[in-house]
Each structure stands twice: as structure tokens, then as C-alpha cells.
C-alpha positions as CSV (number, residue, x, y, z in Angstrom):
1,X,-23.1,33.4,-30.6
2,X,-26.8,33.3,-30.1
3,X,-28.5,33.0,-26.8
4,X,-29.9,29.6,-27.8
5,X,-26.4,28.1,-28.3
6,X,-25.6,28.4,-24.5
7,X,-26.3,25.5,-22.2
8,X,-29.0,26.1,-19.8
9,X,-28.5,26.5,-16.2
10,X,-29.2,22.8,-15.4
11,X,-26.8,21.6,-18.1
12,X,-24.1,24.0,-17.0
13,X,-24.5,22.9,-13.3
14,X,-24.4,19.2,-14.3
15,X,-21.2,19.9,-16.4
16,X,-19.4,21.6,-13.6
17,X,-20.4,18.9,-11.0
18,X,-19.1,16.3,-13.5
19,X,-15.8,18.2,-14.1
20,X,-15.3,18.5,-10.3
21,X,-15.9,15.0,-9.5
22,X,-14.8,12.6,-12.4
23,X,-11.6,10.8,-12.3
24,X,-10.6,11.7,-15.8
25,X,-10.9,15.4,-15.3
26,X,-9.0,15.0,-12.0
27,X,-6.2,13.2,-13.6
28,X,-5.9,14.8,-17.1
29,X,-7.1,18.4,-16.8
30,X,-8.2,19.4,-13.3
31,X,-10.1,22.6,-13.5
32,X,-9.9,24.7,-10.5
33,X,-12.5,27.4,-9.6
34,X,-9.6,29.9,-9.8
35,X,-8.6,29.1,-13.3
36,X,-12.2,28.8,-14.5
37,X,-13.0,32.3,-13.0
38,X,-10.1,33.7,-14.9
39,X,-10.9,32.0,-18.0
40,X,-14.4,33.5,-17.7
41,X,-13.0,37.0,-17.1
42,X,-13.7,37.2,-13.4
43,X,-10.5,38.4,-11.6
44,X,-12.0,39.0,-8.1
45,X,-14.0,35.9,-7.4
46,X,-13.4,32.2,-7.5
47,X,-16.0,29.7,-8.6
48,X,-16.3,27.1,-6.0
49,X,-18.2,23.7,-6.3
50,X,-20.2,24.6,-3.2
51,X,-21.4,27.8,-4.7
52,X,-22.7,26.4,-8.0
53,X,-26.3,26.2,-6.7
54,X,-26.2,30.0,-5.9
55,X,-24.7,31.0,-9.2
56,X,-26.8,33.7,-11.0
57,X,-28.0,33.4,-14.7
58,X,-25.4,35.8,-15.9
59,X,-22.4,33.7,-14.4
60,X,-24.0,30.5,-15.8
61,X,-24.2,32.1,-19.3
62,X,-20.5,33.1,-19.1
63,X,-19.5,29.7,-17.9
64,X,-21.6,27.9,-20.6
65,X,-20.0,30.0,-23.3
66,X,-16.5,28.5,-22.7
67,X,-17.7,24.8,-22.1
68,X,-17.5,23.9,-25.8
69,X,-14.0,25.4,-26.0
70,X,-13.0,23.1,-23.1
71,X,-14.5,20.1,-24.6
72,X,-12.8,20.8,-27.9
73,X,-9.4,21.3,-26.2
74,X,-9.1,25.0,-27.4
75,X,-9.1,26.0,-23.8
76,X,-6.9,23.9,-21.4
77,X,-6.0,24.4,-17.9
78,X,-2.8,23.8,-15.9
79,X,-3.6,24.3,-12.2
80,X,-0.8,25.0,-9.9
81,X,-0.6,24.5,-6.0
82,X,-1.3,28.2,-5.5
83,X,-4.7,29.4,-7.1
84,X,-3.2,32.7,-8.0
85,X,-0.8,30.9,-10.2
86,X,-3.5,28.7,-12.0
87,X,-3.2,29.0,-15.7
88,X,-5.4,28.5,-18.7
89,X,-4.3,28.4,-22.3
90,X,-6.1,29.2,-25.5
91,X,-4.6,26.9,-28.2
92,X,-5.3,25.6,-31.7
93,X,-5.4,21.9,-31.3
94,X,-4.0,19.7,-33.9
95,X,-6.4,18.2,-36.5
96,X,-8.9,15.6,-35.2
97,X,-7.5,12.0,-35.2
98,X,-9.5,8.8,-34.6
99,X,-7.6,6.1,-32.8
100,X,-8.3,2.6,-31.2
101,X,-9.4,2.3,-27.6
102,X,-5.9,1.0,-26.7
103,X,-3.3,2.7,-29.0
104,X,0.4,3.5,-28.9
105,X,0.9,7.0,-27.3
106,X,2.7,8.3,-30.4
107,X,-0.8,8.0,-32.2
108,X,-2.4,10.2,-29.6
109,X,-2.9,14.1,-29.8
110,X,-5.0,16.6,-28.0
111,X,-7.7,16.2,-30.6
112,X,-7.7,12.3,-30.7
113,X,-11.0,10.6,-30.5
114,X,-11.8,6.9,-29.8
115,X,-13.1,4.8,-32.7
116,X,-15.2,2.9,-30.4
117,X,-17.2,5.5,-28.5
118,X,-16.2,8.8,-30.1
119,X,-15.1,10.5,-27.0
120,X,-11.7,12.3,-26.6
121,X,-10.8,11.3,-23.0
122,X,-7.6,9.0,-22.8
123,X,-5.4,8.0,-20.0
124,X,-1.7,7.0,-20.2
125,X,-1.0,3.4,-19.8
126,X,2.1,1.1,-19.3
127,X,1.8,-2.6,-20.2
128,X,4.1,-4.9,-18.5
129,X,6.6,-6.6,-20.9
130,X,6.3,-3.8,-23.5
131,X,8.6,-0.8,-23.4
132,X,6.2,1.2,-25.6
133,X,3.8,3.7,-23.7
134,X,0.1,3.4,-24.7
135,X,-3.0,5.4,-24.2
136,X,-6.5,4.0,-23.3
137,X,-9.9,5.4,-23.8
138,X,-11.4,6.2,-20.4
139,X,-14.9,5.3,-21.5
140,X,-14.1,1.9,-23.3
141,X,-11.3,0.7,-21.0
142,X,-11.8,2.1,-17.5
143,X,-8.8,2.0,-15.3
144,X,-10.0,-0.9,-13.2
145,X,-9.8,-3.1,-16.4
146,X,-6.1,-2.3,-17.2
147,X,-5.0,-5.4,-15.0
148,X,-6.8,-7.8,-17.3
149,X,-4.4,-7.0,-20.0
150,X,-1.3,-6.3,-17.9
151,X,-1.7,-2.6,-17.9
152,X,-1.2,0.1,-15.2
153,X,-2.2,3.7,-15.2
154,X,0.7,6.2,-15.5
155,X,0.6,9.1,-13.2
156,X,1.7,11.7,-15.8
157,X,-1.1,13.7,-17.5
158,X,-1.2,13.4,-21.3
159,X,-2.7,16.8,-21.7
160,X,-0.1,18.6,-19.4
161,X,2.7,16.8,-21.4
162,X,1.1,18.0,-24.8
163,X,0.6,21.4,-23.5
164,X,4.4,21.8,-23.0
165,X,4.6,22.3,-26.7
166,X,2.3,25.4,-26.5
167,X,4.4,27.5,-24.0
């Protein structure tokens, strides 16, 4: 990979801040500093949100190298209660699939993208009066809109459920 393919320091800092403060990331794939450090090859230090401003250019370059892998779901995280047990998995995700912004759960996979916005961030939804589980695009149908169609956010993470097949 050439140097120009890396995100610059400002982009990497912005991405880290987004990941550590956004609801979707917290619900579906929380990335702890411990797991991110391990995925970057650091075994003696933990990346912390409070330390992002003080990170040096080498560490930013290392982190920026794995961001595309995380976005493409080739690198997934399974945080545990104890940082030492945090896990990350390198996987080969299924072929890309385009689905509606509200779709039956069986149409979703780790590589699913929304037909409306093109993003790949979905949340699990239950609709009252319907036994079938659904997924909703986080960007097109925000969780605060679910009540308008009788929906409710399900606490289970789609990604953690899908990753059970990769163990």
C-alpha cells in the first residue's frame, strides 16, 4: 500500500472520534482501545479516546491502514468485559448485497448495503404484530423513527450474531 492511500491524521482522528461516540458503532460493533491496539499490532499499549490528540504520526498511519478493513467488515471486533479478552477477527465477508432500508433480517448479511444511501450500517428491528425479524438502515431510518411504523430496536447485535459463523 502506498503512503498516499492512508488517511491523513485529521481524517483518522475524526474517524476514531466517530467510532467511539456514534450509536451504531456502540450497538453493533463497539471497538475498544484494547482490541484496536491489538489489531494494529500493539501488545503493550491501549489506544484511548482521551489520547487521540497526542498520538504520533506512526501510530496514526498504522490505525489508518486498518480503517478500510473495518469499514469493509473484513476486520470485526468482539469486545469482552475484560480488555485482555477483547477479540478481533479477520474474515472474508460474503458477497456484497443491496437491500431495502427496511428489509427482512434473512436478506441481510455482513456485506449488505442500503439501496437508498449505499451505507452498510443496519440495526435489528421488531415490528409489532409481525413475527418476522427485520433490519433497518441506520442512516435512512434512525431508531427514533421506528415507532412511526410500529418498530422497536432489538438489543442483539446483527454483527455479533453473524460472527458466530466465523469461530
